[in-house]
C-alpha positions in Angstrom: -10.7 -44.7 15.8 -10.3 -41.6 13.4 -7.3 -39.4 14.1 -7.4 -35.7 13.6 -4.7 -32.9 14.1 -5.6 -29.4 15.4 -3.8 -26.2 16.3 -4.6 -25.3 19.9 -4.0 -22.1 21.7 -1.1 -22.9 24.2 -0.7 -19.2 25.4 -2.8 -16.1 24.9 -1.3 -13.7 22.3 0.6 -10.7 23.9 1.7 -8.4 21.2 2.9 -10.1 18.0 1.9 -13.8 17.9 4.8 -16.4 18.5 5.3 -19.9 17.5 5.1 -21.0 21.1 1.6 -19.4 21.4 0.2 -22.4 19.3 0.6 -26.2 19.6 -0.3 -28.8 17.1 -1.9 -31.8 18.8 -3.4 -35.1 17.7 -6.7 -36.4 18.9 -9.1 -39.2 18.5 -12.6 -38.6 17.0 -15.8 -40.5 18.2 -18.0 -42.4 15.6 -20.6 -40.5 13.8 -24.1 -40.2 15.1 -27.1 -40.0 12.8 -27.2 -36.7 10.9 -23.5 -36.2 11.2 -20.5 -35.9 8.7 -16.8 -36.2 9.0 -15.2 -33.7 7.0 -11.5 -33.2 5.9 -10.0 -29.7 5.5 -8.9 -28.7 2.1 -8.3 -25.0 2.6 -7.9 -22.9 5.9 -8.2 -19.3 6.4 -5.8 -16.8 8.1 -7.5 -13.5 8.6 -6.7 -10.4 10.6 -10.2 -10.5 12.5 -8.9 -13.7 14.2 -6.4 -11.9 16.1 -8.9 -9.6 17.6 -11.4 -12.3 18.3 -9.0 -14.4 20.1 -8.1 -11.5 22.5 -11.7 -11.0 23.5 -13.1 -14.6 23.2 -10.2 -17.0 23.2 -8.8 -19.1 26.1 -6.0 -21.6 26.3 -6.9 -24.9 25.1 -9.3 -23.7 22.4 -8.8 -24.8 18.7 -7.4 -21.8 16.6 -10.5 -20.4 15.0 -11.2 -19.9 11.3 -13.1 -21.0 8.2 -12.4 -23.7 6.0 -13.4 -25.6 2.8 -13.7 -29.3 3.5 -14.8 -32.5 1.8 -17.2 -34.9 3.4 -15.2 -38.2 3.8 -17.8 -40.1 5.9 -21.5 -39.3 6.3 -24.7 -40.3 8.2 -26.5 -37.5 6.5 -28.4 -38.2 3.3 -28.1 -34.5 2.3 -24.4 -34.6 2.5 -23.1 -37.6 0.9 -19.3 -38.5 0.6 -17.6 -36.1 -1.6 -19.8 -33.1 -0.8 -17.8 -29.8 -0.4 -18.8 -27.7 2.6 -17.8 -24.4 4.2 -17.6 -24.4 7.9 -16.1 -22.4 10.9 -14.2 -25.5 12.1 -11.0 -23.8 12.8 -7.5 -25.0 12.1 -8.4 -28.7 12.2 -7.6 -31.5 9.7 -10.8 -33.4 10.4 -14.0 -32.5 12.2 -17.3 -34.1 12.9 -20.1 -31.8 12.1 -23.8 -31.6 11.6 -25.7 -29.8 8.8 -26.3 -26.7 11.1 -22.5 -26.1 11.1 -22.3 -25.9 7.2 -22.5 -22.5 5.6 -23.9 -22.0 2.1 -21.3 -22.4 -0.7 -21.0 -19.9 -3.5 -21.7 -20.9 -7.0 -18.1 -21.4 -8.2 -18.5 -23.0 -11.6 -15.0 -23.6 -13.0 -13.3 -21.4 -10.2 -10.9 -22.8 -7.7 -12.4 -24.0 -4.4 -10.0 -21.6 -2.6 -12.0 -18.6 -4.0 -14.8 -19.7 -1.6 -12.6 -18.3 1.2 -11.2 -15.4 -0.8 -12.7 -13.3 -3.6 -16.0 -15.4 -3.4 -15.8 -15.7 0.4 -15.7 -13.4 3.4 -12.8 -11.2 2.1 -14.5 -10.7 -1.3 -17.8 -9.9 0.3 -16.0 -7.4 2.7 -14.6 -5.5 -0.2 -17.7 -5.6 -2.2 -20.3 -4.6 0.3 -18.1 -2.6 2.6 -16.8 -0.3 -0.3 -19.8 -0.1 -2.6 -22.5 0.2 0.1 -20.7 2.7 2.4 -18.4 4.7 0.1 -21.0 4.9 -2.9 -18.0 5.6 -5.3 -18.7 7.7 -8.4 -16.9 7.8 -11.7 -13.9 10.2 -11.4 -13.6 10.2 -7.6 -10.3 9.6 -5.7 -10.1 6.5 -3.6 -7.5 5.6 -1.1 -6.9 2.2 0.2 -4.8 1.2 3.2 -3.6 -2.4 3.6 -3.9 -2.4 -0.2 -1.9 -5.6 -0.7 -4.1 -7.6 1.7 -7.0 -9.9 0.6 -9.7 -7.2 1.1 -7.7 -4.1 0.2 -6.5 -5.5 -3.1 -10.0 -6.3 -4.1 -11.5 -2.8 -3.2 -8.8 -1.1 -5.4 -9.9 -3.3 -8.3 -13.5 -2.6 -7.7 -12.8 1.0 -7.4 -11.0 0.9 -10.9 -14.1 -0.9 -12.4 -16.2 2.0 -11.2 -13.9 4.5 -12.9 -12.1 5.8 -9.9 -8.5 7.1 -9.4 -7.1 4.7 -6.7 -4.2 5.3 -4.4 -2.9 2.2 -2.6 -0.6 2.0 0.3 1.4 -1.2 1.4 4.5 -2.0 3.5 7.2 -3.1 1.2 8.4 -2.7 -2.4 7.2 -6.2 -3.5 3.7 -5.5 -2.3 3.7 -2.2 -4.1 4.8 -3.6 -7.3 2.0 -6.2 -7.0 -0.8 -3.8 -6.5 0.5 -1.6 -9.2 0.1 -4.6 -11.4 -3.5 -4.8 -10.4 -4.2 -1.4 -11.8 -3.9 1.0 -8.9 -3.0 4.4 -10.3 -0.6 5.5 -7.6 1.2 3.2 -5.1 3.3 4.1 -2.0 5.4 2.3 0.4 4.1 4.0 3.7 7.5 3.0 5.4 9.3 5.2 2.9 6.9 8.2 2.6 4.9 10.6 4.7 1.3 9.8 4.1 0.4 13.5 3.9 3.1 14.3 1.4 2.0 11.3 -0.8 -1.5 12.2 -0.7 -0.8 15.9 -1.5 1.2 14.5 -4.5 -1.5 12.0 -5.8 -4.6 13.8 -4.7 -3.9 17.6 -4.5 -7.7 18.3 -4.5 -8.4 15.9 -1.8 -9.9 12.3 -1.3 -13.4 11.4 -2.0 -13.4 7.9 -0.4 -11.1 6.1 2.0 -11.3 2.4 2.7 -9.5 1.8 6.0 -7.9 -1.5 6.9 -5.2 0.1 9.1 -6.5 2.7 11.5 -4.2 4.6 14.0 -2.0 7.6 12.8 -2.3 6.5 9.1 -6.0 7.0 9.2 -5.6 10.4 10.9 -3.3 11.5 8.0 -5.9 10.5 5.5 -8.6 12.2 7.5 -6.7 15.5 7.0 -6.8 15.0 3.3 -10.5 14.1 2.8 -12.9 16.4 0.6 -16.0 18.0 2.0 -18.6 15.3 2.2 -16.1 12.4 1.9 -16.9 9.0 2.9 -14.8 6.6 5.0 -15.5 2.8 5.4 -13.8 1.5 8.5 -13.0 -2.2 7.8 -10.1 -3.0 10.0 -7.5 -1.5 12.5 -4.5 -3.8 11.8 -1.9 -1.3 13.0 -3.4 -1.7 16.4 -4.0 -5.5 16.6 -0.7 -6.3 18.2 -0.1 -3.0 20.1 0.6 -3.4 23.7 0.2 0.3 24.4 -2.9 2.6 23.4 -2.3 5.0 20.8 -2.1 8.6 21.8 -3.3 10.9 19.1 -5.4 13.9 18.3 -9.2 13.3 18.4 -10.6 13.1 14.9 -14.2 14.4 15.6 -13.5 18.2 14.7 -12.3 17.2 11.2 -15.2 14.9 10.7 -17.6 17.6 11.8 -16.2 20.5 9.7 -15.6 18.3 6.6 -19.1 16.8 7.2 -17.8 13.3 6.6 -19.5 10.1 6.6 -17.5 7.6 8.7 -19.0 4.2 9.2 -17.5 1.0 10.6 -19.1 -2.4 9.6 -19.1 -6.2 10.1 -19.5 -8.0 6.7 -22.2 -10.3 8.1 -24.8 -7.6 8.2 -25.1 -8.2 4.5 -25.0 -12.0 4.7 -28.6 -12.4 3.2 -27.2 -10.5 0.2 -23.9 -12.4 -0.3 -25.4 -14.2 -3.3 -25.7 -10.9 -5.0 -22.1 -10.1 -4.3 -20.8 -13.4 -5.3 -22.6 -13.3 -8.7 -21.0 -9.9 -9.5 -17.5 -10.9 -8.4 -17.9 -14.1 -10.4 -18.8 -12.0 -13.4 -15.8 -9.7 -13.0 -13.5 -12.5 -12.5 -14.7 -14.1 -15.9 -14.6 -10.8 -17.7 -10.9 -10.4 -16.8 -9.9 -14.0 -17.6 -11.6 -13.9 -21.2 
């Protein structure tokens, strides 16, 4: 009998997740049926969306959700021999029995690390690529603001914006993160815990902001909204300032500003572009190789 370990939800999250909300358990897996494979996790994801999804769809006893890169260690499927690398939504598990239907396509990695299939060449990378380029449509010389700029998505958005010839302003929550995103090429970097967002934007973008990639939401986004140029574009990717909130935010409504500035404000889920991921993967791979020459 094959053993597997998995992280189970012991208690539904209330505010900031706590250690006791999850429990590591060991379980026995049955033998393989025809067409199935036994996979062993190599890399697991930890992404902000998981916090939101668990709040709406999770229940006690569920395996902690998430994507993983795994290796086939036993197989009864001729298309997936032992040693095959697969990408699945198997959650936080050491070993899992899956069928071919559970395996999502892998990007063409070449000599890139397997971990990039969950990062720059995976969901975070495609979120940055499509969510920024398709919605914000940045033009050379424009001013781009990125919140959550040290995150997996925000850090990539900033670098893509620089490739497109934009001035990029990034916000993060501590000095180490700020130093890191500055090393990525961001033009202006601010620790939002030490400055007023409005003051920072008046300093870095006195004529206003053309594009805003929003990972944070809440009062932060309202501050950026007030500094948007006429016909500015806002790509709403996440609301991490609200994910652990136990009380609803009380703030002014944004609609008058959106109306009179004639802004494009669009939320998105990256899977809307799933049939085009190969296009994004190809470009991201090319950019990585150009940087590493």
